[in-house]
N, C-alpha and C positions, 0 to 999 in steps of 0.2 A: 356044073353047074349053078346048084344053090351059093355056093363059097362064089360063084363068081359075082350074084349077087349081090352078098354080102361084102364084098367087098368093093362092090361101086357104091355100097351107100357110106361107104368110110370118105368118100372124098364130098367136102363140105363148101359147097358155093353158094351166092346168093346174087339175086337178078334185082337191081335196084329196083326198091319201092314204089318210085315213080311211076314206073311202069304202070304197076297194080290203078294207081291212083287215076290215072288217065282212060285203062280200061272199066272202071266203075262210075266213070262218068262226073269225076274228080269229087265222090264223095269223101268224108274226112274218115279215118279211123278211130274206132273208138273205145277205150278201155275195155266194154261191155263184149265189143268183140276180142279183141286181144284176150282178154281172161276168158272168155268161153274155147276160144281156141288152145289159149296155153290148158287148160284143165283139162283141155281132150287128153294133151299130150304129155303130160303129166300125169293119168292114169299108164300108161305104156311104161311108162320112167321108173310110178311107185312099181309098177310089177317086173321090171330088170331088177330093179335091186331087189325085191322079193327072192326072184328067181335065183339069183347071183349068191345070195344066201344061200338058198336051200340046196346049192349046187348041180342045178340039172343048166347044163349045157346050153340045150336044145331050146328051151323056153327061154333061156336067158337072152338068146340071140334072136329070136322073134321079136320080142318085146322092146330090146334094143335098136333094131333094126328099125322097126314101128316108130319107135320116139325120133329117131333121127330123120325118117322118113318126116314125120309132121314137124318137127322143129327145123326143117329147114324150110318148109313152106313159110311157116310163120316169119325165120330169118327173109327171106323174099320178097315178104308182105310188107313187112315190119320196118325192118332195121333204116329205113331212109325217111320212113313217115309213120312216127312211134304216135302212137296215144297221148293227146294231149298231158297227160299227166306225166310222162315218161319224157317230155318234150327238149326238157333242158338239161337232162343229164349228160353230162359229157360221158361215159362209159356205157350209155346204151347200146351202140353199136358191138363193140368189143364184150358186152356183158353175152349178148345174141352169139355172135361167134364163138366164146369161148366154151359156150356150152355145147354147142354142138361139136368143139376140141373134142371136150370132156369127155361127151360121148361115144366119137370115134374110138379114142383110146381104150376104153371099156370094152367096145366089141372088138378090136385086137387081142386085147387080153383073154375075153372069150374064146377067140377064135383058139388061142394059143394053150384051151384049157387052165387059164388061172383065174379061177371064177373069182378067189379071196380078191387075189388083186383087183380085180374090173369093180366088185362090191366097194373097196374102198375109193376108189378113183369114180366110182359114179356119186358118193357121195357127197363128193364137191359140188355134182348139179341143184341139189339143196340150197348148199351153202352160197352157190351163185346168185337164185332166182332170189332166196331171203335177202341177203344184199342189195340187189337192186330194188326190189319194195322196199326194205328199210332206205335208203338212200332220197326217193322219193315221197317218203310216207304213207306207203301203203301197205294196208294191213288187211290179210284173208283168213279164212279157216286155217288154213294151209299153217300160218306162221304160230298159231298155236297150240298145232299138232308138233309143231318141230320142238315148240319151248317142254315140250310134255318129254319129247325124246332125248332131248338135251341134258336134261333133270334125268331122267331114267337113265343115260347112259352113265353119268357123274356114280351114278348109285352101284352100277352096275362095274364100273372099270374099278372100284375098290379091291377088286377078287377077295373076300373075304373069305375066311374057312371057318370052320368049326372054333378051333383054338383063339380064333380072333375075337371073338364075342365080347369085349371087355366094356366095361361102361363107358368109357370113352368114343368105342366104337358104336354104342348101340346108341345114344345122344348122337352122332354123328347120322345113323339110321334115320332116328327119329326125326333128325331135321328135314333130313333130306324127305322123309314119309310127308311130313309137313307140306313142304312145295309143291310134291307132286298132288297132293289132296288139292292144292291151292288150283294148278294146273290143268288138271280133269274137270273141276269143277269149270272153267274158263274155257274148256272144249266146247261144254256143255253150253252154256253161255251165249257163247260165242256162233253156233253152230248154225247154219242158214235155218231158214223155216223149213226147208224140205226136208232137210234130214232130222230135224225134230218129230216128224209125222212119219218116218222109214223104221220101218219093224228092224230092219237089218243094221240100220245106227245106233239104235236103242238096243238091240242085243249086245253090238261090240264095247258101245260105252258103258252098258253096264258090265261088261268084264272088265273093263279096264278098273272100274270102282270095286269089281268081288276082288282082285287082284292085290289093290289096295288095303282091302279091308283083311283082308288074309295073314297079309304082312303084319299089319298094326297087331292082329290077336297075336301074331307068332311075337312079337317084341312085346309085347305086353305078358307071354306068359313064359317069357326069355326062353326059348327054347331056339338053341345054336342051330341044329338041322333043321329045323320047319322056318326058319329065319332066312337061310340060304336057300332052301325051297322057294321060297313065295319073291325071295329076288329074283332067282330066275325064271320065275313065271311071269314078273312085268311083262318082259319084254313079247314073249308072244301074245299076251294079251293087248300090248299095244298095236303090236304090227297089223290085227285086224282091222283097227280104228284106220290106222295109214295106206294099208291096201285097198280098202273099198273107200274111204271118205277126205282121205288125208293130202 
């Protein structure tokens, strides 16, 4: 029965949003409404991304199916009646449908136990949402979190080993570290007011700064093992920000 319910969630259809407007007394959909609903769905998406990375099939499926249901509701409501800020985007409808289709594909991969593939598939949703906002000159806190993620991944993908810590690579690490410092500061500067007063946010963002400090110290001491260990710890520190607030 559980598998049947999950399978049904893979069917991504939408109801013309014009019908929604009629039933709501002709009220105009606003960006604030859309953002609130998107943020709620995005929380489920972030958890699916996190759980696939942890290789937890059950929780991955729960989160992805939850996102699918929420995103389908968003698509039904907004696909033909977007907020004004997205009204002239020729790719609006295609983007909403594509996000649902990407998630549906990830669910199929989860059902087959291909959690690494599902994680990689889900990453494309973050890119789709980022491109949607960028096309329409919309910047949210998530964009600043994503900018940090992209720079961090650039450092992680260097795949350094202890015998790779040459003067040239030390310079690369220092340059990447400077970028990450800037992007971490930007996350704080651009965080919503309610985040700045949230103790959980303070704790996880301080964890990011602590991870950067540890890497800087290791670089200054020219300790290859400590440098590599500090680089590995950047992602867990970032993940705590992304999962709760990204």
